[in-house]
C-alpha positions in Angstrom: -26.5 14.0 44.7 -27.5 12.4 41.5 -30.9 12.8 39.9 -32.7 9.4 39.6 -36.0 8.8 37.9 -37.2 5.2 37.5 -33.8 3.9 38.4 -31.9 5.9 35.7 -28.9 7.9 37.0 -28.9 11.1 35.0 -25.6 12.2 36.5 -24.0 9.0 35.2 -25.4 9.7 31.7 -24.0 13.3 31.9 -20.6 12.0 32.9 -20.6 9.5 30.0 -21.6 12.3 27.6 -18.7 14.4 29.0 -16.3 11.5 28.4 -17.5 11.3 24.8 -16.8 15.0 24.3 -13.4 14.9 26.1 -12.1 11.8 24.2 -13.8 12.4 20.8 -15.5 9.0 21.0 -18.8 8.5 19.2 -20.1 5.8 21.6 -19.6 4.5 25.1 -21.4 1.8 27.0 -21.2 0.8 30.7 -22.7 -2.0 32.7 -23.3 -2.0 36.4 -25.1 -5.0 38.0 -28.3 -5.3 36.0 -28.1 -1.8 34.4 -26.6 -1.2 31.0 -26.3 2.3 29.6 -25.1 3.2 26.1 -24.5 6.8 25.1 -23.7 7.7 21.5 -23.7 10.7 19.4 -23.9 11.1 15.6 -20.3 11.8 14.5 -19.8 14.6 12.0 -19.7 13.4 8.5 -16.2 13.5 7.2 -15.6 13.8 3.5 -12.2 13.0 2.0 -11.5 14.4 -1.4 -8.8 12.4 -3.3 -6.5 14.3 -5.6 -7.7 14.1 -9.2 -5.2 14.1 -12.0 -6.1 16.3 -14.9 -6.8 14.2 -17.9 -7.5 15.1 -21.5 -11.1 16.0 -20.7 -10.0 18.7 -18.3 -8.2 21.8 -19.6 -5.9 23.6 -17.2 -5.8 27.4 -17.3 -2.5 28.6 -18.8 -0.1 30.2 -16.4 0.8 33.9 -16.9 4.0 34.2 -19.0 5.7 36.2 -16.2 5.1 33.4 -13.7 6.1 30.2 -15.5 7.8 29.5 -18.8 6.4 26.8 -21.0 7.8 23.4 -20.3 9.0 21.1 -23.0 8.0 17.5 -22.5 10.9 15.2 -21.8 11.0 11.5 -21.8 9.7 10.1 -18.5 12.4 7.4 -18.4 15.4 9.8 -18.1 17.8 8.1 -15.7 19.0 11.4 -14.3 15.4 12.7 -13.6 14.2 13.2 -10.0 10.8 11.7 -9.8 7.8 12.5 -7.7 7.6 10.4 -4.5 3.9 11.1 -4.2 0.8 12.5 -5.8 0.2 16.2 -5.2 0.7 19.7 -6.4 4.2 20.9 -7.1 5.5 24.3 -6.1 8.9 25.6 -7.4 9.3 28.3 -4.8 8.8 28.4 -1.0 6.1 31.1 -1.3 4.1 32.8 -4.1 6.3 35.5 -5.8 9.5 34.1 -4.1 12.6 33.0 -6.0 12.4 29.3 -7.1 14.4 26.8 -5.1 16.4 25.9 -8.3 16.7 27.1 -11.8 18.0 25.5 -15.0 21.8 25.7 -15.0 22.1 25.9 -11.2 24.4 23.6 -9.3 22.8 21.7 -6.5 24.1 19.6 -3.6 22.7 16.3 -2.4 19.9 17.0 0.1 19.2 20.5 -1.2 15.5 21.3 -1.6 14.5 21.2 -5.3 10.8 21.9 -4.9 7.8 21.3 -2.7 4.9 18.9 -3.3 1.7 19.6 -1.4 -0.2 16.4 -0.6 -3.1 16.4 1.8 -2.5 20.0 2.9 1.1 19.1 3.9 4.1 20.7 2.2 6.7 18.1 1.5 10.2 19.3 0.5 11.7 17.2 -2.2 15.5 17.0 -1.7 18.1 16.4 -4.4 19.2 12.8 -4.4 22.7 13.7 -5.7 24.9 16.7 -6.4 25.0 18.0 -10.0 23.7 20.6 -12.4 20.0 21.2 -13.1 19.6 20.7 -16.9 15.8 20.7 -17.1 12.8 21.5 -14.9 10.0 19.4 -16.3 7.0 20.8 -14.4 5.3 24.2 -14.0 4.6 25.9 -10.7 1.2 24.7 -9.1 1.0 21.8 -11.5 -0.6 18.5 -10.3 1.9 15.6 -10.5 1.6 11.8 -10.3 3.7 9.3 -8.4 6.9 8.5 -10.4 6.5 11.5 -12.7 9.8 13.2 -13.7 10.2 16.6 -12.1 13.8 17.8 -12.5 16.8 16.5 -14.4 20.2 16.6 -12.6 23.3 15.7 -14.7 
């Protein structure tokens, strides 16, 4: 049934290798009586790239005038500002070329989606914390944002 050579059960080794593949483990070890077998495989190298905020040394390409209007910098401590709950890339509309979620002058309800922040390949909808009127949008579409950065002002 099983192939043995010098006391090694090749079938057992194959079974252990299959368990590694089925469970995504990188190593498994079994011990029976006076026999100990360890099967391991080199795991694929995983690289994680952390988001990098653009600093003064990095210039960002200007957005086309038809896509995004210039944004006037506003104080970061505005008490009516909705701030970013995470680091990521902000998107003002649900898809490229689609109408933005909100515009300046629009009335929003509590819980209504204001924009999306993409973080780690996940699109996170940012809801309005309160009802009111959007008086300023402080970010451009596809702009990187930092945690706590002011995004939208709702009066």
